[in-house]
C-alpha positions in Angstrom: 58.2 99.2 -1.6 56.3 96.0 -2.5 53.2 95.5 -0.4 52.0 91.9 0.1 48.3 90.9 -0.2 48.2 90.2 3.5 49.3 93.7 4.4 47.0 95.3 1.9 44.0 93.3 3.2 44.8 94.3 6.9 45.3 97.9 5.9 42.0 98.0 4.0 40.3 96.3 7.0 41.6 98.9 9.3 40.4 101.7 7.1 36.9 100.2 6.9 36.6 99.8 10.7 37.9 103.3 11.1 35.0 104.6 9.0 32.7 102.3 11.0 34.0 103.7 14.4 33.5 107.3 13.1 29.9 106.5 12.1 29.1 104.6 15.3 30.6 107.4 17.4 28.1 109.9 15.8 25.2 107.5 16.4 26.3 107.0 20.1 26.4 110.8 20.5 22.7 110.9 19.5 21.7 107.9 21.7 22.3 105.4 18.9 19.8 107.0 16.6 20.4 108.5 13.2 21.8 112.0 13.7 19.9 115.0 12.3 20.6 115.7 8.6 22.9 118.6 9.2 25.1 116.5 11.6 25.1 113.6 9.3 26.3 115.8 6.4 29.2 117.0 8.7 30.1 113.3 9.5 30.2 112.4 5.8 32.2 115.5 4.9 34.8 114.9 7.5 35.1 111.2 6.8 37.9 111.5 4.1 40.0 113.6 6.6 39.4 110.9 9.3 40.5 108.1 7.0 43.6 110.0 5.8 44.8 111.0 9.3 43.9 107.6 11.0 45.3 105.6 8.0 48.6 107.4 8.2 48.8 106.8 12.0 47.8 103.1 11.6 50.6 102.8 9.1 53.0 104.6 11.3 52.3 102.4 14.3 52.6 99.3 12.2 49.1 97.9 12.8 49.2 96.1 9.5 52.4 94.3 10.5 51.1 92.3 13.4 50.1 88.7 12.7 46.5 88.3 14.0 47.1 84.7 15.0 49.7 85.9 17.5 47.8 89.1 18.7 48.8 90.1 22.2 49.2 93.1 24.6 51.9 94.9 22.5 49.6 94.8 19.5 46.7 96.1 21.6 49.0 98.9 23.0 49.8 100.0 19.4 46.1 100.2 18.6 45.4 102.3 21.7 48.3 104.7 20.9 47.1 105.0 17.3 43.5 105.7 18.3 44.3 108.2 21.0 46.8 110.1 18.8 44.3 109.9 15.9 41.6 111.6 18.1 44.1 114.3 19.0 45.2 114.9 15.5 41.6 115.0 14.2 40.7 117.5 16.9 43.6 119.8 15.7 42.8 119.2 12.0 39.1 119.9 12.4 39.8 123.0 14.5 42.0 124.3 11.7 39.5 123.3 9.0 36.2 124.7 10.5 36.8 125.5 14.1 35.0 122.3 15.0 31.7 123.7 13.7 29.0 121.1 13.7 31.3 118.6 15.5 30.1 117.6 19.0 33.0 117.7 21.5 31.9 114.3 23.0 32.4 112.7 19.6 36.2 113.1 19.9 36.0 111.0 23.1 33.7 108.3 21.8 35.6 107.9 18.5 38.9 106.4 19.9 36.9 104.1 22.3 35.0 102.5 19.4 38.1 102.5 17.2 40.0 100.5 19.8 37.1 98.0 20.1 36.7 97.7 16.3 40.5 97.4 15.6 41.4 95.2 18.5 38.3 93.0 18.7 38.7 91.1 15.4 42.4 90.6 16.1 41.9 89.1 19.5 38.9 87.1 18.4 40.9 85.6 15.6 43.7 84.7 18.0 41.2 83.1 20.4 39.5 81.2 17.5 42.8 79.8 16.2 44.6 79.0 19.5 41.9 79.1 22.2 44.4 81.2 24.2 45.5 84.8 24.6 48.9 86.0 25.6 49.2 89.3 27.4 52.9 89.3 27.9 55.1 92.4 28.0 58.8 92.9 27.5 61.1 92.9 30.6 64.8 93.6 31.1 67.1 90.6 30.4 69.5 89.1 27.9 68.9 90.3 24.4 68.0 87.3 22.1 67.5 87.1 18.3 65.2 84.2 17.3 65.6 82.3 14.1 62.2 81.1 12.9 58.9 83.0 13.0 56.6 79.9 12.8 54.6 78.3 15.5 57.7 77.3 17.5 59.2 80.8 17.2 55.9 82.3 18.4 55.8 80.0 21.4 59.4 80.8 22.3 58.6 84.6 22.1 55.6 84.1 24.2 57.6 82.2 26.9 60.3 84.9 26.8 57.9 87.7 27.4 57.0 85.9 30.7 60.6 85.4 31.6 62.6 88.4 32.9 65.8 86.6 31.9 65.3 87.2 28.2 64.4 90.1 25.8 63.4 89.0 22.3 64.8 91.7 20.0 63.6 90.3 16.7 62.9 87.3 14.6 64.4 86.1 11.3 62.5 84.0 8.7 62.9 83.2 5.0 59.2 83.3 4.2 58.4 86.5 2.3 54.9 86.8 3.7 56.3 87.3 7.2 58.8 90.0 6.4 58.0 93.2 8.4 55.4 91.3 10.5 55.2 91.5 14.3 54.7 88.6 16.6 53.6 89.6 20.1 55.1 93.0 19.3 58.5 91.5 18.3 59.4 92.4 14.6 60.5 90.0 11.9 63.6 91.8 10.9 64.6 90.0 7.7 65.7 86.7 6.2 68.0 84.2 8.0 70.9 85.1 5.7 71.0 88.5 7.4 71.6 86.9 10.8 75.2 88.3 11.5 74.1 91.8 10.3 70.9 91.9 12.3 72.5 90.5 15.4 75.0 93.4 15.4 72.4 96.0 14.6 70.1 94.8 17.5 73.0 94.3 19.9 71.8 90.7 20.4 73.6 88.7 23.1 72.3 85.2 22.2 70.6 83.4 19.3 67.7 80.9 19.7 67.0 78.6 16.7 63.3 77.8 16.7 62.9 75.6 13.6 62.4 72.1 14.9 61.5 70.9 11.4 64.8 72.0 9.9 66.8 69.4 8.0 70.6 69.0 8.4 71.4 71.2 5.4 69.3 74.0 6.8 70.8 73.6 10.3 74.3 73.7 8.8 73.5 77.0 7.1 72.0 78.5 10.3 74.8 77.3 12.5 77.4 78.7 10.1 75.7 82.1 10.3 75.5 81.8 14.1 79.2 81.1 14.2 79.8 84.2 12.0 78.0 86.3 14.5 80.3 85.1 17.3 77.3 84.8 19.7 76.3 81.8 21.7 73.3 79.9 20.3 70.8 77.3 21.3 68.2 75.2 19.4 65.0 73.4 19.9 65.1 69.6 19.5 63.8 68.1 16.3 60.1 67.4 16.0 60.4 63.7 16.6 62.5 64.3 19.7 60.6 67.1 21.2 57.6 67.2 23.6 56.1 70.6 24.3 57.8 73.7 22.8 59.2 75.9 25.5 62.4 77.8 26.5 63.3 74.9 28.8 63.5 72.6 25.7 66.3 74.8 24.2 69.7 73.0 24.2 73.1 73.3 22.7 73.4 72.4 19.0 74.8 68.8 18.7 76.6 67.2 15.8 73.5 65.0 15.4 71.6 68.1 14.4 74.0 68.7 11.5 74.5 65.2 10.3 71.0 63.7 10.8 69.1 64.0 7.6 65.7 65.3 6.8 62.9 63.8 8.8 62.1 60.3 7.7 58.4 59.5 7.0 57.6 55.9 8.0 54.6 53.8 7.3 53.6 53.5 11.0 50.4 51.7 10.1 52.3 48.8 8.5 54.9 48.8 11.2 52.3 48.7 14.0 50.4 45.9 12.2 53.7 43.9 12.2 54.5 44.5 15.8 51.4 45.2 17.8 50.0 42.2 19.7 53.0 40.1 18.9 55.7 38.6 21.1 59.0 40.4 20.2 62.6 39.5 21.1 65.5 41.9 20.9 69.0 40.5 21.3 71.7 42.9 22.4 68.8 45.0 23.8 71.1 47.0 26.1 73.3 48.3 23.3 72.9 51.6 21.4 70.8 50.2 18.6 69.2 47.4 20.6 68.0 49.8 23.3 66.5 52.1 20.8 64.8 49.2 19.1 63.3 48.3 22.5 62.0 51.8 22.9 60.4 51.9 19.5 58.9 48.4 19.8 57.5 49.3 23.2 55.6 52.2 21.7 53.9 49.8 19.3 52.3 47.8 22.0 53.6 44.2 21.6 51.9 41.6 23.6 55.4 40.9 25.2 58.9 42.3 24.8 61.8 40.0 25.6 65.1 41.7 26.0 68.3 39.5 25.9 71.5 41.2 26.9 75.0 40.0 28.0 75.9 43.1 30.0 74.4 43.2 33.4 74.6 46.9 33.8 73.2 47.6 30.3 70.3 45.2 31.0 69.6 47.0 34.3 69.5 50.4 32.6 67.2 49.4 29.7 64.8 47.6 32.1 64.6 50.5 34.4 63.9 52.9 31.5 61.3 50.7 29.9 59.4 50.0 33.2 59.4 53.7 33.9 58.2 54.8 30.5 55.9 51.9 29.6 54.4 50.7 32.9 51.7 48.6 31.1 54.3 46.8 28.9 54.7 43.0 29.5 58.5 43.1 29.7 60.9 40.2 30.2 64.6 41.0 30.6 67.1 38.1 30.5 70.8 38.1 31.1 72.2 35.8 28.5 74.7 35.1 25.7 73.4 34.5 22.2 76.1 31.8 21.7 74.7 29.8 24.6 72.5 27.2 22.8 70.9 25.9 26.0 69.9 29.3 27.2 68.6 30.5 23.9 66.6 27.3 23.4 65.0 27.9 26.9 64.2 31.5 25.9 62.3 30.4 22.7 60.6 27.5 24.6 59.4 29.8 27.4 58.4 32.9 25.4 57.8 31.7 21.8 58.8 35.0 20.1 57.1 35.8 16.8 59.5 38.6 15.8 63.2 38.7 16.5 65.5 41.6 16.1 69.1 40.4 16.3 71.3 43.3 17.3 73.8 41.5 19.6 77.2 41.8 18.0 80.8 42.8 18.6 81.6 45.8 16.3 85.0 47.3 17.2 87.2 46.8 14.2 90.7 47.2 15.7 89.9 45.1 18.8 88.5 42.2 16.8 91.2 42.2 14.1 93.4 39.9 16.2 90.6 38.2 18.2 89.1 36.2 15.4 87.7 33.6 17.7 85.6 36.1 19.7 84.4 37.8 16.5 83.3 34.6 14.9 81.9 33.1 18.1 79.7 36.1 18.8 78.9 37.5 15.4 78.6 34.3 13.4 77.9 31.4 15.7 75.7 33.5 17.9 73.6 34.4 14.8 73.5 30.7 14.0 72.2 29.8 17.4 69.5 32.5 17.5 68.5 32.0 13.8 68.3 28.3 14.3 66.1 28.6 17.3 63.9 31.0 15.4 63.6 28.5 12.6 62.8 25.5 14.8 60.2 27.4 16.9 58.3 28.8 13.9 59.2 32.4 14.4 57.5 34.7 11.8 60.3 37.1 11.2 64.0 37.3 12.0 65.8 40.6 11.3 69.6 40.7 11.4 71.1 44.1 12.1 74.2 44.3 9.8 76.8 46.9 8.8 78.4 48.5 5.8 81.7 47.0 6.9 80.3 43.7 5.6 80.7 44.9 2.1 84.1 44.0 0.6 85.4 43.6 4.2 89.0 44.3 5.0 88.5 43.4 8.6 87.7 40.3 10.7 84.7 42.2 12.1 83.3 43.0 8.7 83.9 39.5 7.4 82.1 38.0 10.4 79.0 40.2 9.8 79.1 39.2 6.1 79.0 35.6 7.1 76.0 36.3 9.3 74.3 37.8 6.3 75.1 34.8 4.2 73.9 32.5 7.0 70.5 34.2 7.1 70.1 34.2 3.4 70.9 30.5 3.1 68.7 29.5 6.0 65.8 31.5 4.6 65.6 29.2 1.5 64.4 26.2 3.5 62.6 27.9 6.4 59.0 29.1 7.1 60.6 32.0 9.0 61.3 35.1 7.0 65.0 36.0 7.5 65.7 39.6 6.6 69.0 41.6 6.8 69.2 45.4 7.4 72.6 47.0 6.5 73.7 50.5 7.4 76.7 52.6 8.3 78.0 54.3 11.5 75.5 55.4 14.1 76.0 58.8 15.6 76.6 58.7 19.4 76.6 54.9 19.7 78.8 53.3 22.3 82.4 53.2 21.1 81.8 55.4 18.0 83.9 58.3 17.0 81.4 61.0 18.2 81.6 60.2 22.0 85.4 59.9 21.6 85.7 63.3 20.0 83.5 64.8 22.7 85.6 63.4 25.5 88.8 64.6 23.8 87.4 68.1 23.3 86.2 68.2 26.9 89.7 67.3 28.0 91.3 70.1 26.0 92.5 67.9 23.1 94.1 66.8 21.0 91.4 65.2 18.8 92.7 62.1 17.1 91.8 61.5 13.4 93.2 58.4 11.6 93.5 60.0 8.1 92.6 63.4 6.7 90.6 61.8 3.8 88.8 59.1 5.8 85.0 59.1 5.3 82.1 57.3 6.9 78.4 57.1 6.4 76.4 58.4 9.4 72.9 58.0 10.7 71.2 58.9 14.1 70.3 56.1 16.5 66.5 56.7 16.3 66.5 57.0 12.5 68.5 53.7 12.1 66.2 51.9 14.6 63.0 53.1 12.9 64.2 52.1 9.5 65.1 48.7 10.8 61.5 48.3 11.9 60.3 49.5 8.6 62.5 47.2 6.6 61.7 44.3 9.0 58.0 44.4 8.2 58.6 45.0 4.5 60.7 41.8 4.0 59.3 38.7 2.4 62.4 36.7 3.3 66.0 36.5 2.1 66.4 40.2 1.3 69.3 42.5 2.3 67.9 45.9 2.8 70.3 48.8 2.8 69.3 52.1 4.4 70.0 55.2 2.4 72.8 56.8 4.3 73.0 60.1 2.4 76.5 61.2 1.6 79.7 60.1 3.3 81.3 62.6 5.7 85.0 63.3 6.1 86.0 62.4 9.7 88.3 65.5 9.7 85.3 67.8 8.9 83.4 66.1 11.6 86.1 66.7 14.2 86.5 70.4 13.2 82.8 70.9 13.3 82.5 69.4 16.8 85.4 71.6 18.0 83.6 74.7 16.7 80.3 73.6 18.3 82.2 73.5 21.6 83.1 77.2 21.1 86.7 76.4 20.2 88.8 76.9 17.1 90.5 73.9 15.5 94.2 74.1 15.5 94.3 77.1 17.8 92.3 76.0 20.9 92.1 72.3 20.2 94.7 70.5 18.2 94.0 67.7 15.6 96.5 64.8 15.4 96.6 62.2 12.6 97.3 58.7 14.0 97.2 56.6 10.8 94.7 54.1 9.6 94.4 51.2 12.0 94.6 47.6 11.0 91.4 46.4 9.4 90.0 49.8 8.7 89.2 51.2 5.2 89.5 54.7 4.0 86.0 54.7 2.5 83.1 52.4 3.3 80.7 51.0 0.8 77.0 50.0 1.0 76.9 47.6 -1.9 79.2 44.8 -3.2 80.1 44.9 -6.9 77.8 42.0 -7.6 74.9 43.5 -5.6 72.6 45.7 -7.7 70.7 48.3 -5.6 67.0 48.1 -6.2 64.3 50.6 -5.1 61.6 49.5 -2.6 58.2 50.9 -1.6 60.1 53.2 0.9 62.3 55.9 -0.4 64.9 55.6 2.3 65.4 51.8 1.9 67.0 50.0 -1.0 67.2 46.3 -1.7 70.5 44.6 -2.5 70.1 41.9 -5.2 72.0 39.3 -3.2 74.3 36.6 -4.3 72.8 33.1 -3.9 74.0 31.0 -1.0 73.5 27.3 -0.5 72.8 26.2 3.1 74.7 23.0 2.7 77.9 24.8 1.7 77.4 27.4 4.5 76.7 24.8 7.1 80.0 23.0 6.4 82.1 26.2 7.0 80.0 27.0 10.1 81.0 23.7 11.6 84.6 24.4 10.7 84.3 27.7 12.5 82.7 26.0 15.6 85.5 23.4 15.7 88.1 26.1 15.3 86.6 28.1 18.1 86.7 25.1 20.5 90.3 24.5 19.6 91.2 28.2 19.4 92.6 27.7 15.9 93.0 31.2 14.5 94.4 30.1 11.2 91.4 27.8 10.6 89.0 30.6 11.5 90.7 32.9 9.0 90.5 30.3 6.3 86.8 29.6 7.0 86.0 33.3 6.9 87.8 33.6 3.6 86.0 30.5 2.2 82.6 32.2 2.7 83.9 35.8 2.1 86.5 35.6 -0.7 86.7 39.4 -0.8 88.2 39.5 2.7 91.2 41.8 2.6 90.2 43.4 -0.7 90.6 47.2 -1.3 87.9 49.7 -1.2 86.4 51.9 -3.9 88.3 55.1 -4.0 85.3 57.4 -4.6 85.2 60.8 -3.1 83.4 63.1 -5.4 80.2 62.9 -3.3 81.8 63.4 0.1 80.1 65.9 2.4 82.3 68.9 3.4 80.7 70.2 6.5 82.7 73.5 6.5 82.2 74.4 2.8 78.9 72.8 2.0 76.4 75.3 0.5 72.6 75.3 0.8 
């Protein structure tokens, strides 16, 4: 058996303090003076036997396995048992050896007392020094739980469980070699995470807690797969960026966002704060999924004023209520308004003089907009023209357009309208003091109208789950991650850039549906059916992040790329925008299609077939 350096050091420490306790017990017997020579010779002669017996008992009771940082009552109880049994065994051994000749009887009472002090004292002192706290919990009857993760979060969960009669922690699993065989609050680390199904069966666990808030999506997929193999219910702590204080109350069901969200994104918050703090910020579409999250992120950065423009009365009510509750000191202005209303938007800019604009207001539902060209163009194109024009006239510092991967080689009216908005901002940037920046990304997990809430509702209703095509793929990103990267790209831009967020690998929608069914405790095809409905008009089988003429270039941030954009002349763009405006007034759908095609010639083109880099959630290996 291989012994780690940590275990060897602890075992050696325990032997040294055992010798110290034996010597101090002799001194205490003689009123803390040096014993007479004949007694001192007996003490030295019996010391090897003491070390042998006590060392074996220390090993037997696992004193070397407990982590000092998490020292608690179960560890102290093991020390007391080892000391008392050690005194008893020494009494018997010395009696057999020399009938206790020269050994004071009181010594065998003093020795275990000093041994408990010398073994337990350093452990508890180290715990107090590291954490300024001491947990004296004990196990109680309750539901047997296996914990994945023996780090700080796992230790906190164990500590909370020892205070809660509802749970009994039967063990922990962790991949770090140095923790194998260790004890945390008396709860053993039983092996690596790969042994989860086996250990769960051996320990008769009834539930699994995942206590690794720093785990990335690949690690979570592996752990969840092992939990599913065990057949036990499981819960997880939220991710670090979403979590407050670690506790049992924070545990929740595993969501699809845990499996598809990527590794934690490190942002340059110093630069972001410098670009937002103390400035007047306007967010259009501030009640939508992305717009609302942008409002939350901006509010944390202490702008001098946050102006939220939203068309939906209820959405505006909700985001205002949340922001006023969570940020009581924020100077907040909420306005019910339509970005296509030139008079209203001019009034907004005159009244509040925003310095930074995040334009997130847009229609985004592909099938709905496919035969409603007027509404798509009016909102996504002309609304952008109104807001961008106001930003230009009023000397706004930065204007950030939130775009989509559907704007690349668009096959839909929605995608084409967003591509025109990109072109508009690029062309306007050339002659403006305002820096116009575009941020492009794919699907956002859990956003309004997206596939994840739809699948959840269908699963909740017993199915079937509707998938358009078994090979359809999409790029996915969580709402907070997308919003934070929009902020990062917004402060990076010098004007005219199209920034593309690294979306990871595309995910098969079929795999997504199957995984969500399994997360709900059901089996695809048996408990919940999957029905293929066919690709809807305007949809593509695979989305793209870059046009063929756009060369991806790295930026200072590893999660953000720059698309080397195609040049756009404002005079040419302005002509087609006027055509669109006229066509909207006369409700001329054919003219709208023609104008879209004039600015986006690739409208209706086919997508890249690709597929070798598609994520398979069911078969993906760590």
